[in-house]
N, C-alpha and C positions, 0 to 999 in steps of 0.2 A: 506496500500501500506506501503509496508517494503524494504528498503535498506541500506547499509551496507554504512557506513563514516569513512575512516579514510586519514590520509594524512603523508605528511613528513616520505616517506619510506627512501628515501634521499640516495637508492640504489650505492652503490661504495664508501660507510664510510669508512672515516680508523678514527685508535685512534692509536699516535703514540707508547703510552704507553703498547701496550699490548705487552702481552710475547711469544716469540715462535710462534707455530702453532696456538695463539691468536685469530691473527689478520684474519685471512682461517673460522675459526671457526665463530668468529663475521659477519661476511660478509655474511658466510650460514645462521646466521639465521637472517638475514634482511631479504636474497628470502624470508627463513622458514616462515616469518609469512606475507607476501605476498602468499606464498601459503597455508597458513592456511583458508585464505578469501575462498577456495572454498568448506569445507568443513562447514564453517560456514553457508554461503549464503546457501546451500542444506539444514543443520539442522534450520537454522530458514526458511526457504521460502523467499530470497531475491531477487527484481525483476534484484539490478544491484548494480555495486558499484560505488560511487565516489572518485574520492582521489583530496584531494584539495589542490593539488599545494608540489612542492618538490618531484615529482617523484623519480629523481636523484642528486647526492651533488652535477653534475656540470655538464658541457658538451663533458667536451673533456674527455669523458669513450671507456676505452679497449671492444675492440668490442666479447669478453665474456661477458662483465659485462652485454651489451647490450641486446645479443643474451638472455642469461639465464634468465633476467627478461623478456622478451616479452616468455618466456616460462612457467614462473611462471604464468602470468595472462593468456596466453590461458587456462592451466587447471583448473581456479576462472572459466569458466563455465557458464558466465553468463557474459552483456555486464557491461564492466571496461571505466569509464569515466578519463579522464588525465586532468589536468590542471596543465597547466606550472607558476612553481612562482618562485619565487626567483633565487633559488640556480637551477632551469634549463631552463631561458628563451624564448621568439622565438624571440634570436635573431640571429647573424650570424650564427653564428654556431650553432645553435639548435639542439640537441640527436636528437628535434624529425621529422627533415627535414633532418636529414639521408641520405643514401642512405642503408644502413643497417637498421635501423628504418622502415623506412618505406613500404623494399622491406619482411621482416619480421615479420610486425605488425599484430596480432594474428585479425579476424575481427572481434574479439568481442571487444575490446580496438581501441576505439576512443577517439584522442585528442581534448580537448576544447580551440583551437584556435584559436577563431574569437571572438573576447565580442556579449554577446547576448543573444538569446533564444534556447538552441537548445528541440526540442521534441523527447520525450523519447518510448509516442504511445499517441495517441491521450487523448486527459486531464491533460497531465503532462506532464512539463519540466523544464530543468536544465536554468537556467540564468547562464553565466557563464561570468566568469572575470581574464583573462589571465594575466601574464605576458609580456612585451614584450623586459625590462631590467633588469637588478638588481636595476635601482632608479627611479622607476614611479613619472611623477609627477604629477600625483594625484590622488587621488580615485579610485580605478578602478571599487570598489561596485559602488559608490556610480556612477557611469557612466552606469555599467550593469543595474539598477535600473530604469535610468531613462528615463520615459517613460513608464512603464509597466501599463497595464489595470488591472482592478478591476471584471474580464468576466468570476470566476471559472471555470478558469485553475488549475491546483495544482501548485505550483511553490518552486524549491530549488537551492537557490540560493547558487554558485561554487566560492568560494571567497576566497584572500591568503593574507595575514600578521598581522601587529600590530592594531588589534582595538584602537581607542585613549583613549577609558578612561583606557587604562592596562598600556600607557607607559605616562613620564617626558616629553617628546619632544615632545608638541601640533604642534609643528609647520613643521615635517616633513608631505611631500604632501602625501606621497603613506599609508598616517594611514588611516584605514576606520571607515569615522565619525557613530558611532550606534547612531543616530539623527534620520540620514537618513535610515538607517537599519532598525531599529523598528518603522520609520511612514511608509514603507512599509508591515509592518508583521500587521500593525495597519489597515491597508485600504484595507487589504486584496488582495493585490498583488502576495505576496508571502508567501511562508507557514513554510521553516525552509533553516537558515544558514549555510550550512556548509565550518566552515574554515579551515583554516590549517597555520601553522608560529611559535606556539608556541609546544613544544614539551610533553607540561602535556596535559589529560583533563578539558576541563572548559567549565564552564555554561558562557556566558557574559551574562548582564545586566538582566533582571527580566524577559521574555517573556514565557523561559525555549526552547527556536525556537532556540537561536541562541547558536551553541558549536565551541571548536577547540577540535576534536578529538586524539588531541596527536599523535604521534608517536609511528608505531607498535612492533616497539622494541626500548629499552631505548638507550638515546645520550647522557645524560649528569647525575650526583650526585643528589642522590637525593633531596639535600638540595638545588638543582636548577631546579629541574625536579621532582618534587612530586608523577606524577602519570601517568606514560610512559608506555606502554606495551600492549594496548588495541583499541580497536577496537565499532563503535557506532554501535548499531543496530536499526534505526531509524524507527517509525510505525506512520506515516501518516493518518487518520482517510477518506479520500476523499469521503466517502457516509455521512457526515454532512459537512455544511455549512463550519462553523468552524475550520474545519480542526485541529482538536486535535492532541498535537503531546507528544508519548513515546519514549525516550529516555533509552536504555538501553547498560551500556557499557558489553564485552566481551574480558577478558585478551585472547592475542594471544603471549605477549613476552616472552624469556625466562632467557633476562639475568637481571642484576642487575648490576649498579653502585652505591657504596651507602658508605657517610662519616659517618667518624665516628673518636669521640675524646677521648682520655684517658691519663687520668694521670699517672703516673711513676718516681714515688718516692724510691720505694724500689726492690729489690726482690720480694716479692708478691705480688705487683703491675703486675711486668711483668709476674708469673707467671699468675695472671687473665687472661691479655691479652694474653697469649698465650691458656688461658682455652676458651677465648670469641671466638678467630680467629679458634681455631680446631672444635668449634659448630657448626660452621658456613656451610651450607648446600652451594650443586651446587659448587664450589670452583674453576671448568675448564669457569663458564657461571657469574661470580663474581669477580668483580672489584674493590676495595679498597681503598679510598686516607685517608692515616689516619696518624690523626693528634697528636703530642703526648706532653705533658709540664711536667716537673717537676726538679729535682735535683740527678743528678746518681753520683756513685762514678767510676771508672773508669772497675774496675770489673764488677758491676750490667750493668753498659753500653755497655761492651763486650758480655754481656749474651740478652741482648736487640737487638744486632746488631743478632746475632744467628737467637736468637726467626723471624727476621724480615726477615732474608733470606730464614728462612727454606720457611714459608710461602710465599715467595716471590717466591716462584717454584712451590708453591702448587695454588696458584688462577692467575688468564686471568690476572689480574696483583695486584702488590700492590706500590699503589705511594704516596710520600712522601706529604705530605695537611702544605708545606714550608709554607704560614700565619697564621696556628695550630698550627703552631712546635716550641716550644721554651724549649731543654734539653742542662742544667748547668749539665759540666762532670771535676769532682775536685778527684783526687788519697786524700783518706781518709788516718786518722792517722796509721803505719803499714801496708798498703796495698801489700807493697813490699816489704819486712822483709821475708818471708815463702820462697821464690823464689830456695834461695841452689845457691847462686852464691856470689863470691867475687870476692878482689883484684878491676881490672878495670872495670871491670861488673857492678860489684855493684855502682861503681864511676857515671858511667854512669846513670844506675836507675838516683840515688840519681840527677842529672841533672837533667835529664829529669824529673822525680815528679814537681824538684821547677820550671823549663820553666811552668809544666799543670798549675804549681797554678795560674802561673804570668798571669796578660793582654797582653803579647806581643804576635808582631804577629804569634810569634812561638810557641802557645801554644796549639792552636787543635792541629797541627804536633806534637807533642809531647805525646799530651792524647791519640794520635792514634798510634803513637807507644808505649806507654803504653799498649792500648790494643793488640794489634800485641802478643807482649811479652806474656801478659796473656795468652792467647789460644795457644802460642804456647808452652808453660812449660805444660799446662794442657790436651794438645794431640789433641785441636782444627783441625781444618782448618785452616787454612792462609787468 
């Protein structure tokens, strides 16, 4: 028996730092990751798809977002089981009970809106643990597991949230207790646990049967979310009493969110940065968070700014990594001697240089003014 495990589609997600038309393209890519499940299901012979929570970014979505999402699910062509999660819980404003969703929901889409067992077919069941609020007061998965018999039925748990061994805050009541899940697996009441909430693919515990699929399209930088953009193809051999499980990851995401650090102490370092950014492929679907450290002259800082301005236009976003950025800018001796100006203008430049070398409140403004002056005298864009 084979199915697809995915989660955290978060359709409707926005990222404020995306440039120009990058946000619409990113939204389209998130829907495209959903649409890719249909061909993948057909290719591998998957019976159905489980989505382990956070199908939508929130419950207050534009009608178009809901409609296009449902059309993408319809096109998958096999049953799709949706679990409400912390982003889209079954509260009073739930998208799942809205008039638009209920009227346009395709026949192949099933909302797991009640805790407990759903029969997929004789001998195969899903055990659902939906969220009804953003802050549950109990372990929802443990509640769904309670009392399940070991009766030869193949069961897949569909849950959402953090497993207790993965977080330092052990007092959070909604944490999924690993011990209870592994006990249910050990006694054969359930055979695979499909989790959502973590946006990076991850196996939990030592059984090989508890997995986060991660989000099918990236949502955060690679130092935070190292393995996103995938869907899990899960095989459970229900001809064997022990129900052995095989999990295979398939990439469907196309975007990258990368964190980079680079030292810049002279124009050679800036040239190296330029080369590194230039050689990166797929700039329109790549977001770079850039941390820069070093000490530069005003001339080199102006060159760095020109370099960054260029790539900010080419990448989906080029975002300053403030916590990893520390650049000292100091005018070099004689750096402004060849501007070809004299009199009052030369005196003004000398005053700016002196201010720029100080530690006063006006130093940063003076450095900016000198950089602008260099760009103007060199014929660059202001």
